[in-house]
ChimeraX commands (.cxc) that place a marker at each C-alpha (Angstrom):
marker #1 position 16.29,54.22,102.72 radius 0.5
marker #1 position 13.80,54.72,99.12 radius 0.5
marker #1 position 14.68,57.04,96.63 radius 0.5
marker #1 position 11.21,58.26,96.17 radius 0.5
marker #1 position 10.63,59.16,100.27 radius 0.5
marker #1 position 14.18,61.23,99.72 radius 0.5
marker #1 position 13.02,62.97,96.72 radius 0.5
marker #1 position 9.39,64.03,97.72 radius 0.5
marker #1 position 11.30,65.64,100.75 radius 0.5
marker #1 position 13.72,67.53,98.58 radius 0.5
marker #1 position 10.82,68.65,96.16 radius 0.5
marker #1 position 8.88,69.91,99.42 radius 0.5
marker #1 position 11.99,71.55,100.29 radius 0.5
marker #1 position 12.69,73.18,97.04 radius 0.5
marker #1 position 9.44,74.43,97.20 radius 0.5
marker #1 position 8.43,75.92,100.60 radius 0.5
marker #1 position 12.10,76.64,101.59 radius 0.5
marker #1 position 13.96,77.20,98.47 radius 0.5
marker #1 position 11.47,79.17,96.75 radius 0.5
marker #1 position 11.31,77.31,93.17 radius 0.5
marker #1 position 8.76,77.21,91.28 radius 0.5
marker #1 position 6.28,74.49,90.46 radius 0.5
marker #1 position 7.78,73.77,86.94 radius 0.5
marker #1 position 11.60,73.51,88.34 radius 0.5
marker #1 position 9.83,71.04,90.81 radius 0.5
marker #1 position 8.28,69.13,87.50 radius 0.5
marker #1 position 11.75,69.16,86.13 radius 0.5
marker #1 position 13.55,67.82,89.46 radius 0.5
marker #1 position 10.92,65.23,89.86 radius 0.5
marker #1 position 10.85,64.00,86.14 radius 0.5
marker #1 position 14.84,63.53,86.19 radius 0.5
marker #1 position 14.70,61.56,88.97 radius 0.5
marker #1 position 11.97,59.11,88.13 radius 0.5
marker #1 position 13.72,59.02,84.78 radius 0.5
marker #1 position 16.87,57.84,86.16 radius 0.5
marker #1 position 15.45,55.63,88.81 radius 0.5
marker #1 position 13.04,53.58,86.00 radius 0.5
marker #1 position 16.11,53.49,83.45 radius 0.5
marker #1 position 18.92,52.10,85.90 radius 0.5
marker #1 position 15.91,50.31,87.48 radius 0.5
marker #1 position 16.47,51.68,91.32 radius 0.5
marker #1 position 14.80,52.04,94.55 radius 0.5
marker #1 position 16.93,52.60,97.11 radius 0.5
marker #1 position 19.62,55.38,97.97 radius 0.5
marker #1 position 22.23,52.58,98.64 radius 0.5
marker #1 position 21.79,51.85,95.04 radius 0.5
marker #1 position 23.03,55.21,93.29 radius 0.5
marker #1 position 26.72,55.09,92.07 radius 0.5
marker #1 position 28.82,56.58,89.69 radius 0.5
marker #1 position 28.89,54.17,86.90 radius 0.5
marker #1 position 24.71,53.99,86.65 radius 0.5
marker #1 position 24.88,57.62,86.63 radius 0.5
marker #1 position 27.66,57.39,83.73 radius 0.5
marker #1 position 25.13,54.95,82.25 radius 0.5
marker #1 position 22.48,57.21,82.57 radius 0.5
marker #1 position 23.94,59.89,80.69 radius 0.5
marker #1 position 25.21,57.35,77.85 radius 0.5
marker #1 position 21.96,56.27,77.18 radius 0.5
marker #1 position 20.52,59.49,77.05 radius 0.5
marker #1 position 22.79,60.96,74.74 radius 0.5
marker #1 position 23.09,57.44,72.35 radius 0.5
marker #1 position 19.17,55.90,72.82 radius 0.5
marker #1 position 17.38,59.32,73.56 radius 0.5
marker #1 position 19.65,61.65,71.53 radius 0.5
marker #1 position 19.62,64.21,74.26 radius 0.5
marker #1 position 20.69,67.37,72.57 radius 0.5
marker #1 position 23.65,69.27,74.98 radius 0.5
marker #1 position 20.97,71.65,76.32 radius 0.5
marker #1 position 19.01,68.77,77.51 radius 0.5
marker #1 position 21.98,66.61,78.65 radius 0.5
marker #1 position 23.43,69.89,80.79 radius 0.5
marker #1 position 19.70,70.19,82.16 radius 0.5
marker #1 position 19.98,66.56,83.52 radius 0.5
marker #1 position 23.42,66.99,84.60 radius 0.5
marker #1 position 22.34,70.79,86.62 radius 0.5
marker #1 position 19.07,69.08,88.11 radius 0.5
marker #1 position 20.69,65.78,89.75 radius 0.5
marker #1 position 23.46,68.09,91.13 radius 0.5
marker #1 position 21.20,69.81,92.89 radius 0.5
marker #1 position 19.44,66.89,94.34 radius 0.5
marker #1 position 22.65,64.81,95.10 radius 0.5
marker #1 position 24.13,68.25,96.49 radius 0.5
marker #1 position 21.04,68.33,99.10 radius 0.5
marker #1 position 21.16,64.75,99.51 radius 0.5
marker #1 position 24.61,65.08,100.91 radius 0.5
marker #1 position 23.89,68.13,103.41 radius 0.5
marker #1 position 20.86,65.80,104.81 radius 0.5
marker #1 position 23.74,63.41,105.49 radius 0.5
marker #1 position 21.61,60.49,102.71 radius 0.5
marker #1 position 24.86,59.82,100.62 radius 0.5
marker #1 position 28.51,60.87,101.17 radius 0.5
marker #1 position 29.23,62.32,97.96 radius 0.5
marker #1 position 28.09,63.39,94.88 radius 0.5
marker #1 position 28.21,60.84,91.96 radius 0.5
marker #1 position 27.60,63.46,89.34 radius 0.5
marker #1 position 30.87,65.48,90.37 radius 0.5
marker #1 position 33.10,63.25,87.55 radius 0.5
marker #1 position 30.27,63.39,84.94 radius 0.5
marker #1 position 31.52,65.83,82.35 radius 0.5
marker #1 position 29.01,68.39,80.63 radius 0.5
marker #1 position 28.76,68.77,77.00 radius 0.5
marker #1 position 29.63,72.11,75.93 radius 0.5
marker #1 position 26.53,74.27,75.13 radius 0.5
marker #1 position 25.84,74.93,71.62 radius 0.5
marker #1 position 25.51,78.47,71.00 radius 0.5
marker #1 position 22.57,78.93,69.13 radius 0.5
marker #1 position 20.83,82.61,67.93 radius 0.5
marker #1 position 17.15,82.41,69.27 radius 0.5
marker #1 position 14.64,81.91,66.90 radius 0.5
marker #1 position 12.37,84.79,66.14 radius 0.5
marker #1 position 10.06,86.42,63.46 radius 0.5
marker #1 position 10.63,88.80,61.34 radius 0.5
marker #1 position 9.28,92.61,61.50 radius 0.5
marker #1 position 7.02,91.67,59.06 radius 0.5
marker #1 position 6.10,88.18,60.27 radius 0.5
marker #1 position 4.79,89.98,63.74 radius 0.5
marker #1 position 2.71,92.09,61.97 radius 0.5
marker #1 position 0.85,89.47,59.65 radius 0.5
marker #1 position 0.91,87.22,62.94 radius 0.5
marker #1 position -1.18,90.06,65.05 radius 0.5
marker #1 position -3.22,91.02,62.20 radius 0.5
marker #1 position -4.31,87.19,61.56 radius 0.5
marker #1 position -4.79,86.37,65.35 radius 0.5
marker #1 position -7.14,89.82,65.22 radius 0.5
marker #1 position -9.10,88.94,61.88 radius 0.5
marker #1 position -8.97,85.34,62.80 radius 0.5
marker #1 position -13.19,83.79,62.56 radius 0.5
marker #1 position -14.19,83.69,66.02 radius 0.5
marker #1 position -17.61,83.23,67.10 radius 0.5
marker #1 position -17.92,85.85,69.86 radius 0.5
marker #1 position -16.17,89.70,70.39 radius 0.5
marker #1 position -14.84,88.63,73.50 radius 0.5
marker #1 position -12.49,85.84,72.22 radius 0.5
marker #1 position -11.40,88.36,69.26 radius 0.5
marker #1 position -10.14,90.92,71.88 radius 0.5
marker #1 position -8.59,88.72,74.44 radius 0.5
marker #1 position -6.50,86.33,71.93 radius 0.5
marker #1 position -4.85,89.82,70.20 radius 0.5
marker #1 position -4.33,91.17,73.70 radius 0.5
marker #1 position -2.62,87.81,74.38 radius 0.5
marker #1 position -0.48,88.26,71.61 radius 0.5
marker #1 position -0.02,91.59,71.78 radius 0.5
marker #1 position 1.65,91.06,75.40 radius 0.5
marker #1 position 3.96,88.34,74.01 radius 0.5
marker #1 position 5.47,90.49,71.55 radius 0.5
marker #1 position 5.41,94.00,73.00 radius 0.5
marker #1 position 6.35,93.09,76.42 radius 0.5
marker #1 position 8.18,89.89,76.33 radius 0.5
marker #1 position 6.89,88.20,78.67 radius 0.5
marker #1 position 7.33,84.43,79.54 radius 0.5
marker #1 position 4.43,81.86,78.98 radius 0.5
marker #1 position 4.07,81.38,82.89 radius 0.5
marker #1 position 4.15,85.14,83.62 radius 0.5
marker #1 position 1.31,85.86,81.33 radius 0.5
marker #1 position -1.01,83.15,82.58 radius 0.5
marker #1 position 0.03,84.22,85.98 radius 0.5
marker #1 position -0.70,87.80,85.63 radius 0.5
marker #1 position -3.12,89.05,87.64 radius 0.5
marker #1 position -5.88,91.92,86.81 radius 0.5
marker #1 position -4.25,93.94,89.63 radius 0.5
marker #1 position -0.80,93.82,87.78 radius 0.5
marker #1 position -1.73,95.82,84.66 radius 0.5
marker #1 position -2.00,99.47,85.23 radius 0.5
marker #1 position -2.94,100.62,81.78 radius 0.5
marker #1 position -3.03,104.46,83.27 radius 0.5
marker #1 position 0.48,104.62,84.32 radius 0.5
marker #1 position 1.33,102.11,81.09 radius 0.5
marker #1 position 3.06,99.52,83.34 radius 0.5
marker #1 position 2.86,95.65,83.52 radius 0.5
marker #1 position 4.28,94.06,87.10 radius 0.5
marker #1 position 5.41,90.85,86.89 radius 0.5
marker #1 position 5.12,89.14,90.19 radius 0.5
marker #1 position 7.65,86.28,91.03 radius 0.5
marker #1 position 8.69,85.67,87.69 radius 0.5
marker #1 position 11.57,83.07,86.93 radius 0.5
marker #1 position 14.25,83.14,89.45 radius 0.5
marker #1 position 11.67,84.37,91.89 radius 0.5
marker #1 position 12.01,88.22,90.87 radius 0.5
marker #1 position 9.69,90.78,90.42 radius 0.5
marker #1 position 9.78,93.46,87.84 radius 0.5
marker #1 position 8.12,96.19,85.99 radius 0.5
marker #1 position 7.95,96.64,82.28 radius 0.5
marker #1 position 6.77,99.78,80.56 radius 0.5
marker #1 position 3.94,99.50,78.28 radius 0.5
marker #1 position 3.78,101.29,74.56 radius 0.5
marker #1 position 0.59,103.18,73.93 radius 0.5
marker #1 position -0.06,100.25,71.11 radius 0.5
marker #1 position -0.13,97.21,73.61 radius 0.5
marker #1 position -2.09,99.86,76.12 radius 0.5
marker #1 position -4.79,100.10,73.24 radius 0.5
marker #1 position -5.22,96.39,73.05 radius 0.5
marker #1 position -5.19,95.54,76.69 radius 0.5
marker #1 position -8.02,98.57,76.96 radius 0.5
marker #1 position -10.32,96.49,74.45 radius 0.5
marker #1 position -9.93,93.58,76.38 radius 0.5
marker #1 position -10.62,94.81,79.34 radius 0.5
marker #1 position -13.57,96.36,78.45 radius 0.5
marker #1 position -14.56,93.42,76.90 radius 0.5
marker #1 position -13.88,91.67,79.96 radius 0.5
marker #1 position -16.00,93.91,82.25 radius 0.5
marker #1 position -18.82,93.23,79.26 radius 0.5
marker #1 position -18.96,89.54,80.16 radius 0.5
marker #1 position -18.91,89.85,83.83 radius 0.5
marker #1 position -15.43,88.23,84.40 radius 0.5
marker #1 position -13.93,89.07,87.75 radius 0.5
marker #1 position -11.78,86.26,88.63 radius 0.5
marker #1 position -8.17,87.64,89.79 radius 0.5
marker #1 position -6.36,86.71,86.81 radius 0.5
marker #1 position -6.09,89.05,83.84 radius 0.5
marker #1 position -6.69,86.81,80.97 radius 0.5
marker #1 position -9.32,84.87,81.59 radius 0.5
marker #1 position -11.35,81.46,80.11 radius 0.5
marker #1 position -13.92,82.08,77.81 radius 0.5
marker #1 position -16.54,79.49,78.87 radius 0.5
marker #1 position -15.67,80.12,83.03 radius 0.5
marker #1 position -14.96,82.54,85.32 radius 0.5
marker #1 position -11.70,81.66,85.79 radius 0.5
marker #1 position -8.03,82.18,84.58 radius 0.5
marker #1 position -6.88,81.07,81.22 radius 0.5
marker #1 position -5.00,77.50,81.47 radius 0.5
marker #1 position -1.93,76.57,79.65 radius 0.5
marker #1 position -4.17,74.20,77.58 radius 0.5
marker #1 position -6.36,76.70,76.74 radius 0.5
marker #1 position -3.50,78.90,75.16 radius 0.5
marker #1 position -2.05,76.12,73.76 radius 0.5
marker #1 position -5.33,75.16,71.77 radius 0.5
marker #1 position -5.15,78.39,70.43 radius 0.5
marker #1 position -1.67,79.14,69.58 radius 0.5
marker #1 position -1.95,75.32,67.23 radius 0.5
marker #1 position -5.08,76.95,65.42 radius 0.5
marker #1 position -3.57,79.98,64.70 radius 0.5
marker #1 position -0.39,78.04,63.25 radius 0.5
marker #1 position -2.54,76.60,60.54 radius 0.5
marker #1 position -3.47,79.90,59.11 radius 0.5
marker #1 position -0.19,81.61,59.98 radius 0.5
marker #1 position 1.44,78.55,58.02 radius 0.5
marker #1 position 4.71,78.51,59.79 radius 0.5
marker #1 position 4.85,76.74,63.50 radius 0.5
marker #1 position 6.11,79.06,66.50 radius 0.5
marker #1 position 6.39,79.22,70.10 radius 0.5
marker #1 position 5.16,81.34,72.37 radius 0.5
marker #1 position 8.76,81.81,73.54 radius 0.5
marker #1 position 9.94,82.46,70.09 radius 0.5
marker #1 position 7.20,85.76,70.34 radius 0.5
marker #1 position 9.59,86.57,73.59 radius 0.5
marker #1 position 12.50,86.10,71.54 radius 0.5
marker #1 position 11.08,88.45,68.80 radius 0.5
marker #1 position 10.17,91.03,71.27 radius 0.5
marker #1 position 14.20,91.46,71.99 radius 0.5
marker #1 position 15.22,91.32,68.81 radius 0.5
marker #1 position 12.80,94.15,67.96 radius 0.5
marker #1 position 13.60,96.19,70.77 radius 0.5
marker #1 position 16.99,96.20,69.62 radius 0.5
marker #1 position 16.28,97.22,66.41 radius 0.5
marker #1 position 14.30,99.80,67.79 radius 0.5
marker #1 position 17.29,101.03,69.42 radius 0.5
marker #1 position 17.20,99.83,73.19 radius 0.5
marker #1 position 20.17,100.04,75.15 radius 0.5
marker #1 position 21.11,96.33,76.26 radius 0.5
marker #1 position 20.70,97.40,80.04 radius 0.5
marker #1 position 17.51,98.43,79.75 radius 0.5
marker #1 position 16.28,95.46,77.69 radius 0.5
marker #1 position 18.12,93.10,79.85 radius 0.5
marker #1 position 15.69,94.45,82.76 radius 0.5
marker #1 position 12.73,94.28,80.70 radius 0.5
marker #1 position 13.10,90.45,80.19 radius 0.5
marker #1 position 13.53,89.78,83.85 radius 0.5
marker #1 position 17.63,88.09,82.78 radius 0.5
marker #1 position 19.93,87.92,86.16 radius 0.5
marker #1 position 22.67,87.93,83.86 radius 0.5
marker #1 position 23.30,90.99,81.14 radius 0.5
marker #1 position 25.31,88.16,79.16 radius 0.5
marker #1 position 22.45,86.22,78.85 radius 0.5
marker #1 position 20.45,89.13,76.90 radius 0.5
marker #1 position 23.86,90.12,74.65 radius 0.5
marker #1 position 22.95,86.64,72.65 radius 0.5
marker #1 position 20.51,89.35,70.92 radius 0.5
marker #1 position 22.72,91.43,69.58 radius 0.5
marker #1 position 23.89,88.95,67.08 radius 0.5
marker #1 position 20.12,87.67,66.51 radius 0.5
marker #1 position 19.78,90.77,64.62 radius 0.5
marker #1 position 21.52,91.40,60.96 radius 0.5
marker #1 position 19.67,95.36,60.92 radius 0.5
marker #1 position 20.96,96.13,64.26 radius 0.5
marker #1 position 24.27,95.50,63.46 radius 0.5
marker #1 position 24.58,96.87,60.34 radius 0.5
marker #1 position 23.12,99.97,62.25 radius 0.5
marker #1 position 26.19,100.06,64.00 radius 0.5
marker #1 position 28.69,99.56,61.52 radius 0.5
marker #1 position 27.89,103.25,60.31 radius 0.5
marker #1 position 29.75,104.04,63.75 radius 0.5
marker #1 position 33.36,103.04,62.28 radius 0.5
marker #1 position 35.65,106.39,62.52 radius 0.5
marker #1 position 37.25,105.08,58.68 radius 0.5
marker #1 position 33.82,105.66,56.77 radius 0.5
marker #1 position 34.32,109.09,55.87 radius 0.5
marker #1 position 37.68,108.28,54.14 radius 0.5
marker link #1:1,2 radius 0.2
marker link #1:2,3 radius 0.2
marker link #1:3,4 radius 0.2
marker link #1:4,5 radius 0.2
marker link #1:5,6 radius 0.2
marker link #1:6,7 radius 0.2
marker link #1:7,8 radius 0.2
marker link #1:8,9 radius 0.2
marker link #1:9,10 radius 0.2
marker link #1:10,11 radius 0.2
marker link #1:11,12 radius 0.2
marker link #1:12,13 radius 0.2
marker link #1:13,14 radius 0.2
marker link #1:14,15 radius 0.2
marker link #1:15,16 radius 0.2
marker link #1:16,17 radius 0.2
marker link #1:17,18 radius 0.2
marker link #1:18,19 radius 0.2
marker link #1:19,20 radius 0.2
marker link #1:20,21 radius 0.2
marker link #1:21,22 radius 0.2
marker link #1:22,23 radius 0.2
marker link #1:23,24 radius 0.2
marker link #1:24,25 radius 0.2
marker link #1:25,26 radius 0.2
marker link #1:26,27 radius 0.2
marker link #1:27,28 radius 0.2
marker link #1:28,29 radius 0.2
marker link #1:29,30 radius 0.2
marker link #1:30,31 radius 0.2
marker link #1:31,32 radius 0.2
marker link #1:32,33 radius 0.2
marker link #1:33,34 radius 0.2
marker link #1:34,35 radius 0.2
marker link #1:35,36 radius 0.2
marker link #1:36,37 radius 0.2
marker link #1:37,38 radius 0.2
marker link #1:38,39 radius 0.2
marker link #1:39,40 radius 0.2
marker link #1:40,41 radius 0.2
marker link #1:41,42 radius 0.2
marker link #1:42,43 radius 0.2
marker link #1:43,44 radius 0.2
marker link #1:44,45 radius 0.2
marker link #1:45,46 radius 0.2
marker link #1:46,47 radius 0.2
marker link #1:47,48 radius 0.2
marker link #1:48,49 radius 0.2
marker link #1:49,50 radius 0.2
marker link #1:50,51 radius 0.2
marker link #1:51,52 radius 0.2
marker link #1:52,53 radius 0.2
marker link #1:53,54 radius 0.2
marker link #1:54,55 radius 0.2
marker link #1:55,56 radius 0.2
marker link #1:56,57 radius 0.2
marker link #1:57,58 radius 0.2
marker link #1:58,59 radius 0.2
marker link #1:59,60 radius 0.2
marker link #1:60,61 radius 0.2
marker link #1:61,62 radius 0.2
marker link #1:62,63 radius 0.2
marker link #1:63,64 radius 0.2
marker link #1:64,65 radius 0.2
marker link #1:65,66 radius 0.2
marker link #1:66,67 radius 0.2
marker link #1:67,68 radius 0.2
marker link #1:68,69 radius 0.2
marker link #1:69,70 radius 0.2
marker link #1:70,71 radius 0.2
marker link #1:71,72 radius 0.2
marker link #1:72,73 radius 0.2
marker link #1:73,74 radius 0.2
marker link #1:74,75 radius 0.2
marker link #1:75,76 radius 0.2
marker link #1:76,77 radius 0.2
marker link #1:77,78 radius 0.2
marker link #1:78,79 radius 0.2
marker link #1:79,80 radius 0.2
marker link #1:80,81 radius 0.2
marker link #1:81,82 radius 0.2
marker link #1:82,83 radius 0.2
marker link #1:83,84 radius 0.2
marker link #1:84,85 radius 0.2
marker link #1:85,86 radius 0.2
marker link #1:86,87 radius 0.2
marker link #1:87,88 radius 0.2
marker link #1:88,89 radius 0.2
marker link #1:89,90 radius 0.2
marker link #1:90,91 radius 0.2
marker link #1:91,92 radius 0.2
marker link #1:92,93 radius 0.2
marker link #1:93,94 radius 0.2
marker link #1:94,95 radius 0.2
marker link #1:95,96 radius 0.2
marker link #1:96,97 radius 0.2
marker link #1:97,98 radius 0.2
marker link #1:98,99 radius 0.2
marker link #1:99,100 radius 0.2
marker link #1:100,101 radius 0.2
marker link #1:101,102 radius 0.2
marker link #1:102,103 radius 0.2
marker link #1:103,104 radius 0.2
marker link #1:104,105 radius 0.2
marker link #1:105,106 radius 0.2
marker link #1:106,107 radius 0.2
marker link #1:107,108 radius 0.2
marker link #1:108,109 radius 0.2
marker link #1:109,110 radius 0.2
marker link #1:110,111 radius 0.2
marker link #1:111,112 radius 0.2
marker link #1:112,113 radius 0.2
marker link #1:113,114 radius 0.2
marker link #1:114,115 radius 0.2
marker link #1:115,116 radius 0.2
marker link #1:116,117 radius 0.2
marker link #1:117,118 radius 0.2
marker link #1:118,119 radius 0.2
marker link #1:119,120 radius 0.2
marker link #1:120,121 radius 0.2
marker link #1:121,122 radius 0.2
marker link #1:122,123 radius 0.2
marker link #1:123,124 radius 0.2
marker link #1:124,125 radius 0.2
marker link #1:125,126 radius 0.2
marker link #1:126,127 radius 0.2
marker link #1:127,128 radius 0.2
marker link #1:128,129 radius 0.2
marker link #1:129,130 radius 0.2
marker link #1:130,131 radius 0.2
marker link #1:131,132 radius 0.2
marker link #1:132,133 radius 0.2
marker link #1:133,134 radius 0.2
marker link #1:134,135 radius 0.2
marker link #1:135,136 radius 0.2
marker link #1:136,137 radius 0.2
marker link #1:137,138 radius 0.2
marker link #1:138,139 radius 0.2
marker link #1:139,140 radius 0.2
marker link #1:140,141 radius 0.2
marker link #1:141,142 radius 0.2
marker link #1:142,143 radius 0.2
marker link #1:143,144 radius 0.2
marker link #1:144,145 radius 0.2
marker link #1:145,146 radius 0.2
marker link #1:146,147 radius 0.2
marker link #1:147,148 radius 0.2
marker link #1:148,149 radius 0.2
marker link #1:149,150 radius 0.2
marker link #1:150,151 radius 0.2
marker link #1:151,152 radius 0.2
marker link #1:152,153 radius 0.2
marker link #1:153,154 radius 0.2
marker link #1:154,155 radius 0.2
marker link #1:155,156 radius 0.2
marker link #1:156,157 radius 0.2
marker link #1:157,158 radius 0.2
marker link #1:158,159 radius 0.2
marker link #1:159,160 radius 0.2
marker link #1:160,161 radius 0.2
marker link #1:161,162 radius 0.2
marker link #1:162,163 radius 0.2
marker link #1:163,164 radius 0.2
marker link #1:164,165 radius 0.2
marker link #1:165,166 radius 0.2
marker link #1:166,167 radius 0.2
marker link #1:167,168 radius 0.2
marker link #1:168,169 radius 0.2
marker link #1:169,170 radius 0.2
marker link #1:170,171 radius 0.2
marker link #1:171,172 radius 0.2
marker link #1:172,173 radius 0.2
marker link #1:173,174 radius 0.2
marker link #1:174,175 radius 0.2
marker link #1:175,176 radius 0.2
marker link #1:176,177 radius 0.2
marker link #1:177,178 radius 0.2
marker link #1:178,179 radius 0.2
marker link #1:179,180 radius 0.2
marker link #1:180,181 radius 0.2
marker link #1:181,182 radius 0.2
marker link #1:182,183 radius 0.2
marker link #1:183,184 radius 0.2
marker link #1:184,185 radius 0.2
marker link #1:185,186 radius 0.2
marker link #1:186,187 radius 0.2
marker link #1:187,188 radius 0.2
marker link #1:188,189 radius 0.2
marker link #1:189,190 radius 0.2
marker link #1:190,191 radius 0.2
marker link #1:191,192 radius 0.2
marker link #1:192,193 radius 0.2
marker link #1:193,194 radius 0.2
marker link #1:194,195 radius 0.2
marker link #1:195,196 radius 0.2
marker link #1:196,197 radius 0.2
marker link #1:197,198 radius 0.2
marker link #1:198,199 radius 0.2
marker link #1:199,200 radius 0.2
marker link #1:200,201 radius 0.2
marker link #1:201,202 radius 0.2
marker link #1:202,203 radius 0.2
marker link #1:203,204 radius 0.2
marker link #1:204,205 radius 0.2
marker link #1:205,206 radius 0.2
marker link #1:206,207 radius 0.2
marker link #1:207,208 radius 0.2
marker link #1:208,209 radius 0.2
marker link #1:209,210 radius 0.2
marker link #1:210,211 radius 0.2
marker link #1:211,212 radius 0.2
marker link #1:212,213 radius 0.2
marker link #1:213,214 radius 0.2
marker link #1:214,215 radius 0.2
marker link #1:215,216 radius 0.2
marker link #1:216,217 radius 0.2
marker link #1:217,218 radius 0.2
marker link #1:218,219 radius 0.2
marker link #1:219,220 radius 0.2
marker link #1:220,221 radius 0.2
marker link #1:221,222 radius 0.2
marker link #1:222,223 radius 0.2
marker link #1:223,224 radius 0.2
marker link #1:224,225 radius 0.2
marker link #1:225,226 radius 0.2
marker link #1:226,227 radius 0.2
marker link #1:227,228 radius 0.2
marker link #1:228,229 radius 0.2
marker link #1:229,230 radius 0.2
marker link #1:230,231 radius 0.2
marker link #1:231,232 radius 0.2
marker link #1:232,233 radius 0.2
marker link #1:233,234 radius 0.2
marker link #1:234,235 radius 0.2
marker link #1:235,236 radius 0.2
marker link #1:236,237 radius 0.2
marker link #1:237,238 radius 0.2
marker link #1:238,239 radius 0.2
marker link #1:239,240 radius 0.2
marker link #1:240,241 radius 0.2
marker link #1:241,242 radius 0.2
marker link #1:242,243 radius 0.2
marker link #1:243,244 radius 0.2
marker link #1:244,245 radius 0.2
marker link #1:245,246 radius 0.2
marker link #1:246,247 radius 0.2
marker link #1:247,248 radius 0.2
marker link #1:248,249 radius 0.2
marker link #1:249,250 radius 0.2
marker link #1:250,251 radius 0.2
marker link #1:251,252 radius 0.2
marker link #1:252,253 radius 0.2
marker link #1:253,254 radius 0.2
marker link #1:254,255 radius 0.2
marker link #1:255,256 radius 0.2
marker link #1:256,257 radius 0.2
marker link #1:257,258 radius 0.2
marker link #1:258,259 radius 0.2
marker link #1:259,260 radius 0.2
marker link #1:260,261 radius 0.2
marker link #1:261,262 radius 0.2
marker link #1:262,263 radius 0.2
marker link #1:263,264 radius 0.2
marker link #1:264,265 radius 0.2
marker link #1:265,266 radius 0.2
marker link #1:266,267 radius 0.2
marker link #1:267,268 radius 0.2
marker link #1:268,269 radius 0.2
marker link #1:269,270 radius 0.2
marker link #1:270,271 radius 0.2
marker link #1:271,272 radius 0.2
marker link #1:272,273 radius 0.2
marker link #1:273,274 radius 0.2
marker link #1:274,275 radius 0.2
marker link #1:275,276 radius 0.2
marker link #1:276,277 radius 0.2
marker link #1:277,278 radius 0.2
marker link #1:278,279 radius 0.2
marker link #1:279,280 radius 0.2
marker link #1:280,281 radius 0.2
marker link #1:281,282 radius 0.2
marker link #1:282,283 radius 0.2
marker link #1:283,284 radius 0.2
marker link #1:284,285 radius 0.2
marker link #1:285,286 radius 0.2
marker link #1:286,287 radius 0.2
marker link #1:287,288 radius 0.2
marker link #1:288,289 radius 0.2
marker link #1:289,290 radius 0.2
marker link #1:290,291 radius 0.2
marker link #1:291,292 radius 0.2
marker link #1:292,293 radius 0.2
marker link #1:293,294 radius 0.2
marker link #1:294,295 radius 0.2
marker link #1:295,296 radius 0.2
marker link #1:296,297 radius 0.2
view
């Protein structure tokens, strides 16, 4: 049978039965398409351990895959082949004997407290053409830095998910299809309140919380990227919105937040994922040194 026909069935199963996100499905599709393109495959019978190994050799040597990228490709193909075995399309998993590289333990990139303040000031004082953009964009960046949302979670945030009165943000089906509540600081609440007033003034009624300027629809990924690119030029340093999430986590620890509470706010399924932020802040580590019992000698 043709690989693409089987793969389409796999995507539908993953989306509608397993509940995987569209981003995950997109990653599966990219991986399988690239495998077929590089190895020039069309039929399931053409899948072998040899061309799987050749794919990863090509990726590491020609495409310069990082260890993390290699692991992502390995995981994606492993899930696909495991599903194929369950459906009796293949008899064995051809990727089982392919070793994965050791993941590099890099500290998450973040902004300093001073740079975070500077960025919020730049976003607010940017020369906008109207007031709506000023308050909306400031609210977006404040949400990233005071609530730690992922990009997809912010774009999927609904108007009903933001409760200013009770100071909570509800993340509906975040990464891993998990719901969670994030407490809201007064600083963030003020920024969101200003945006909500502008949203009402401009008669935005779509269900998405962050809306487009020109239309009564939710803000798109392209629209967000377009403005982030503009801010980067003024800020003078490139950053991703995910870096703002790292900034939130690190600053929370520096402020005294415990690791368990932070893990819940970040939406991590394993608290071990959160512990990396303990090492990302020199200020936090220094603050712990005063607890050494021999400091009074």
